[in-house]
Each structure stands twice: as structure tokens, then as C-alpha cells.
C-alpha positions in Angstrom: -31.2 25.2 -53.2 -28.1 24.5 -51.3 -25.9 27.5 -50.5 -22.5 27.6 -52.5 -19.4 27.4 -50.4 -16.6 29.5 -51.6 -13.1 28.7 -50.2 -10.4 31.3 -49.4 -7.0 30.8 -50.7 -5.8 29.9 -47.1 -8.6 27.4 -46.9 -7.6 25.7 -50.2 -4.0 25.6 -49.4 -4.6 24.3 -45.8 -7.0 21.6 -47.1 -4.4 20.5 -49.7 -1.8 20.0 -47.0 -4.2 18.2 -44.8 -5.0 15.7 -47.6 -1.3 15.0 -48.2 -1.1 14.2 -44.5 -4.3 12.0 -44.7 -2.9 10.0 -47.7 0.3 9.4 -45.7 -1.3 8.2 -42.5 -4.6 6.5 -43.5 -4.3 3.2 -45.4 -6.9 2.0 -47.9 -7.3 -1.3 -46.0 -8.0 0.7 -42.8 -11.0 2.3 -44.6 -12.2 -1.0 -45.8 -12.1 -2.7 -42.3 -12.9 0.1 -40.0 -15.3 2.4 -42.1 -17.0 -0.3 -44.2 -16.6 -3.3 -42.1 -15.0 -5.6 -44.7 -13.3 -8.8 -43.7 -9.8 -9.1 -45.0 -7.7 -12.3 -45.7 -4.3 -13.0 -47.2 -3.9 -13.1 -50.9 -2.1 -16.0 -52.7 0.2 -13.3 -54.2 1.9 -12.9 -51.0 1.6 -11.1 -47.6 2.0 -7.7 -49.2 -1.5 -8.1 -50.5 -4.8 -8.5 -48.8 -8.3 -9.4 -50.3 -11.7 -9.1 -48.9 -14.3 -11.8 -48.3 -17.1 -9.7 -49.6 -15.4 -8.5 -52.8 -12.9 -11.1 -54.2 -11.9 -8.9 -57.1 -10.8 -6.2 -54.6 -7.0 -6.3 -53.6 -5.1 -4.1 -51.2 -1.4 -3.4 -51.8 -0.1 -2.7 -48.2 3.4 -1.5 -49.3 2.1 1.1 -51.8 -1.2 1.9 -49.9 -3.4 1.5 -52.9 -6.2 -0.8 -53.9 -7.0 -2.5 -57.2 -10.6 -3.5 -58.0 -11.1 -5.4 -61.3 -14.5 -4.6 -62.8 -14.7 -1.3 -61.1 -11.4 0.7 -61.6 -9.7 -1.5 -64.1 -6.0 -1.5 -63.6 -6.0 2.0 -62.0 -4.5 2.1 -58.5 -6.9 3.7 -56.0 -5.5 5.8 -53.2 -7.7 6.3 -50.0 -9.8 9.1 -51.5 -10.2 7.3 -54.8 -11.2 4.1 -53.1 -13.9 5.9 -51.0 -15.2 7.6 -54.2 -15.4 4.2 -56.0 -16.8 2.2 -53.0 -19.6 4.7 -52.1 -20.0 6.1 -55.7 -19.7 9.6 -54.4 -18.0 12.7 -55.8 -14.5 13.8 -55.1 -15.6 16.7 -52.9 -17.8 14.3 -50.8 -15.1 11.8 -50.3 -12.6 14.6 -49.3 -15.2 15.8 -46.7 -15.9 12.4 -45.4 -12.2 11.2 -45.1 -11.3 14.4 -43.5 -13.9 13.9 -40.8 -13.0 10.3 -40.4 -9.2 11.3 -40.0 -9.9 13.8 -37.3 -12.3 11.5 -35.3 -10.5 8.2 -35.7 -9.5 6.5 -32.5 -6.5 4.3 -32.8 -7.8 2.0 -30.0 -10.9 1.2 -32.1 -9.3 0.6 -35.5 -7.3 -2.2 -37.2 -4.0 -1.2 -38.5 -2.0 -3.6 -40.8 1.8 -3.1 -41.3 3.7 -4.8 -44.0 7.3 -5.8 -43.2 9.1 -5.9 -46.6 12.4 -7.7 -45.2 10.3 -10.7 -43.8 7.3 -10.5 -46.1 4.9 -10.6 -43.1 1.9 -8.5 -42.1 1.5 -7.4 -38.5 -1.8 -6.3 -37.1 -1.3 -3.4 -34.8 -3.7 -3.2 -31.7 -1.8 -0.6 -29.7 0.8 2.2 -30.2 4.2 0.8 -31.4 7.3 2.6 -30.3 10.6 1.8 -32.1 13.5 0.3 -30.2 15.7 2.5 -28.1 19.3 3.2 -29.0 22.1 2.8 -26.7 22.4 6.5 -26.0 20.6 9.8 -26.9 23.7 11.7 -28.3 22.3 12.4 -31.8 18.9 13.5 -30.5 20.5 15.9 -27.9 22.9 17.3 -30.5 20.2 17.8 -33.0 17.7 19.4 -30.8 20.2 21.8 -29.1 22.5 22.7 -31.9 20.2 22.5 -35.0 16.8 23.5 -33.6 18.0 25.7 -30.7 16.2 23.8 -27.9 17.7 24.7 -24.6 19.6 21.8 -22.9 17.6 21.7 -19.8 14.3 21.2 -21.8 15.7 18.3 -23.7 17.2 16.8 -20.4 13.8 17.1 -18.7 12.0 15.3 -21.5 14.5 12.4 -21.4 14.2 12.2 -17.6 10.4 12.3 -17.8 10.5 9.4 -20.5 8.9 11.7 -23.1 12.0 11.6 -25.4 14.5 9.0 -26.6 16.6 8.2 -29.6 15.7 5.1 -31.7 18.2 2.9 -33.4 18.0 4.9 -36.6 19.0 8.1 -34.7 15.5 9.7 -34.8 13.8 11.7 -32.1 11.0 9.8 -30.5 8.5 11.9 -28.6 6.1 10.2 -26.3 2.7 11.8 -25.3 0.7 10.6 -22.4 -3.2 10.6 -22.1 -5.2 11.8 -19.3 -4.5 8.7 -17.3 -0.7 9.0 -17.8 -0.7 6.0 -20.3 1.7 6.5 -23.4 -0.8 6.8 -26.4 0.8 9.3 -28.7 4.1 9.1 -30.4 5.9 10.9 -33.3 9.3 10.5 -34.9 11.5 13.4 -36.2 14.7 12.7 -38.1 18.0 14.2 -37.0 19.7 14.1 -40.5 19.7 16.7 -43.2 16.8 15.0 -45.1 13.5 15.8 -43.5 11.7 12.9 -41.9 8.7 12.9 -39.7 5.9 10.5 -39.0 3.5 9.4 -36.2 4.1 6.1 -34.5 1.8 3.3 -35.8 -1.3 3.0 -33.5 -0.6 6.7 -32.2 -3.6 8.4 -30.8 -3.4 11.7 -32.6 -5.9 13.7 -30.7 -3.9 13.1 -27.4 -0.9 15.0 -28.6 2.1 16.0 -26.7 1.4 17.8 -23.3 4.4 19.6 -21.6 3.3 20.4 -18.1 5.4 23.4 -17.0 3.4 24.0 -13.8 0.4 22.1 -12.0 -1.5 25.4 -11.4 -0.8 27.4 -14.6 -4.0 28.7 -16.3 -2.4 29.6 -19.5 -2.0 27.2 -22.3 0.4 27.6 -25.3 -1.0 25.8 -28.4 1.5 24.7 -30.9 1.3 22.7 -34.2 4.1 20.3 -33.5 6.4 19.1 -30.7 9.4 21.1 -31.9 7.3 24.3 -31.9 6.4 23.5 -28.2 10.0 23.0 -27.1 10.9 26.1 -29.0 8.3 28.1 -27.1 9.7 26.8 -23.8 13.1 27.7 -24.8 12.0 31.4 -25.7 11.0 32.0 -22.1 13.4 32.2 -19.2 10.4 31.7 -16.9 7.5 29.7 -18.1 3.9 30.7 -16.9 2.1 28.5 -19.3 1.7 24.8 -20.0 2.3 23.7 -23.7 0.1 21.4 -25.9 1.5 20.2 -29.1 -0.5 18.6 -31.9 0.5 16.4 -34.6 0.3 18.9 -37.5 -2.1 21.8 -38.0 -5.0 19.7 -39.1 -5.5 17.9 -35.8 -5.1 20.9 -33.4 -8.7 21.4 -32.6 -9.3 17.8 -31.7 -6.1 17.7 -29.6 -7.3 20.9 -27.7 -10.7 19.4 -27.2 -9.3 16.3 -25.7 -7.0 18.2 -23.2 -9.9 20.5 -22.1 -12.4 17.7 -21.6 -10.4 14.7 -20.5 -7.7 16.0 -18.3 -8.8 16.4 -14.6 -8.0 19.7 -12.7 -7.3 21.7 -15.8 -8.5 25.2 -15.6 -7.4 27.1 -18.7 -8.2 30.8 -18.6 -6.0 31.8 -21.6 -5.0 30.3 -25.0 -1.8 31.5 -26.5 -1.9 30.8 -30.2 1.6 29.7 -31.4 0.6 28.6 -34.8 2.7 28.9 -38.0 1.8 32.1 -40.0 0.8 30.1 -43.2 -2.5 29.1 -44.7 -2.7 25.8 -42.6 -2.0 27.6 -39.3 -4.3 30.5 -40.0 -7.1 28.2 -41.2 -6.8 26.0 -38.1 -6.9 28.9 -35.8 -10.1 30.2 -37.4 -11.5 26.6 -36.8 -10.4 26.7 -33.2 -11.7 30.2 -32.5 -15.1 29.3 -34.0 -15.3 26.3 -31.8 -14.3 28.3 -28.7 -16.8 31.1 -29.5 -19.5 28.4 -29.0 -18.1 26.3 -26.3 -15.4 28.4 -24.4 -16.3 32.0 -24.8 -14.9 33.1 -21.6 -11.4 31.8 -22.3 -9.1 34.7 -23.2 -7.0 34.3 -26.4 -3.9 36.0 -27.3 -1.5 35.8 -30.3 2.1 34.8 -29.9 4.2 37.9 -31.0 7.2 37.4 -33.2 10.1 39.6 -32.3 13.1 38.2 -34.1 12.1 36.8 -37.4 12.8 39.3 -40.2 10.2 40.4 -42.6 9.7 37.9 -45.4 11.2 35.0 -43.5 9.1 32.0 -42.4 7.3 32.9 -39.2 7.1 29.8 -37.1 8.1 29.3 -33.5 11.3 27.3 -34.1 12.4 29.9 -36.6 11.8 32.6 -33.9 14.0 30.7 -31.4 16.8 30.3 -34.0 16.6 34.1 -34.8 16.7 34.9 -31.1 19.9 32.9 -30.7 21.4 35.0 -33.7 20.3 38.1 -32.0 21.8 37.1 -28.6 25.1 36.2 -30.4 25.0 39.6 -32.3 24.6 41.5 -29.1 27.2 39.6 -27.3 29.6 40.3 -30.1 28.8 43.9 -30.0 29.5 44.0 -26.3 32.8 42.3 -26.7 33.8 44.9 -29.4 32.6 47.7 -27.2 34.7 46.5 -24.4 37.7 46.1 -26.5 37.4 49.5 -28.0 37.0 51.0 -24.5 40.2 49.1 -23.4 42.1 50.5 -26.4 40.8 54.0 -25.7 42.0 53.8 -22.1 45.4 52.5 -23.2 45.8 55.4 -25.7 44.8 58.2 -23.2 
């Protein structure tokens, strides 16, 4: 009899967040072509829709990222997990486990990605990473990162100089990650407006992540969930003694770390600094990483990032820590000015 698996609250919440990310990033037609080997062709209804040679009643809606399968699901739209359940005739739990494994192991170089352009009603097949066009300057990106997210100006300038950051024509931050052979294979966008916007570039190789090399011979590695967190870590330290590795979300951190430790030459990591968010997704992923390291890298030291400035009850992540550090520094500066003014006034009265 199989042993029952009981999930903790953190595991349940972390899995729920990961599934939301999977549904955003994995298309139904990607599963059809790359996981099941189906051949797709254009539907008579227009470029937005694709059909398969093997199942003529199976139609994919590229714009909505759903599938319709007459005779199987009726008129019900199938999201990626629903489609996997229907195609393999498996349970929801089995489909979740399988699509999670697929998502974490998928290689953008080996899969077919289809992008639908609504304005032109055309479909583009993506074979490599697609970065958005650059804007005429980086003003919005610099302003957002330094003024809103509290990233130090020299960190932002270095990324721009090293071609790891630029502003696209919509004013978004575009972060570029390089693989072990210095080829740009990872990319993610972060909005600079009040409405939250973030996504990976099409064709981005998720497990490569974003590696910020502070020093060639550093043996410490700060592990962060996202690029903004990594830049916040760099901004929190006047003198860095660790390189920084940023994943594309908590759910892919282990795969990003494995890639870094196995594929990059001359990497000698003796200490991992966990800079994960103090939330279910972060705690669950740290446990996953610790379990892997206990088996594969038992001699690598592990330390926890210590929060000094985030008040009790506030969200404990690295960027929040940086923003509260700035408030603390401003408060101390103001107190110092007041003290000097009081000292001057006392001297004038005496």
C-alpha cells in the first residue's frame, strides 16, 4: 500500500503559487507538440487557432491559452493542466505532478513555442530567446530602480554597461542573463509603472537565471528568488564578498542553482547565503534546495540572510529590507541634523 503524503500549509501555498506561474508560462500547444509529439497546423478559423493532424477535433486557442476538444471535453475550455488530465486520462494530482516536473526541466532550446500577434493576426514560431526592442534611453528604468526599488545607482549603471539591463519601448526593465558560455539565454521583464507587470521573455531558458558576478574568486553565493532581490542584496552591502544568483521565481531556484554549480567553469562555492522571501513559496523552495544539497553538496556551508530593518509584521523580503534600510538611514541623518542644530542653539544661548 502506497504511503500517503500529507502536505504542510507552506507546501500547499507554495504549490498553488507555482501552478499559477506554470499556467502563465506554459501553453497548451507547447504540451501538445513537445510532450506528446503532436503535429499542428493552421485552422480555417484564423491564425489564432491551431489544430493537430492526429486529432482533428482538437483546437488550440493561442490567445487564451486553452484547448477545445469536441467529443472529449465538450465546449469546456481546457487549460494546460486540464488538457494533460484529458489527454492522458489521469487525475488532477498526477497532472499537477507531471506538469511541475516538465516545467522545471524544460529546455527552451529543445521546445517549440508559438506566439500569436493579435494586431497582425499572425503566428510566430519561436526558436530562440526573443528580447523586446530597446528604447532610445534608459531614463525610466534608472528612475524606477533607484527611486522606487532603492537600488544603488552604481549597481544599475554597471548592469547597463555590462549589457545586462536596458529599457524597452514600453518603459519596462529588461534583464538579460548569460549562460556558462556568455551567451544571452535568459531574459525577464519588470514594469516600471504602478501596475505590477512581470514576465519572462519568450524562449528564455529559465534555469540559467541571472548571475551577477561581483568578483572572480568569491567563494560565497547569495541565492535570490528574483533579479530585484539580487540587486537589493548588492545595494545592502558597501563591500560585496559574494556573487549573486537570481532565479525566475521561487519555484525554479533549485534548477537555477544546479545549472550554476554544474555548468559554469572555475566555480568554487563554499557557502550559500539564502536570501529567499520569508513566505510559503520561499520556505518550501529552501527546504527543497537543502534536501538536494544534503545529498549532493554536503560540505557547502549554508547561512541565512539576517533581516535587520524590516519591522515585525511587515513583508520580509530583500527588497523590503533595502527600502527600510534607506528609511533608517534617513531617520538617523535627520536625528543627526537635529542634534547639531540643538547643539548650536545651546552654544548661542550660553
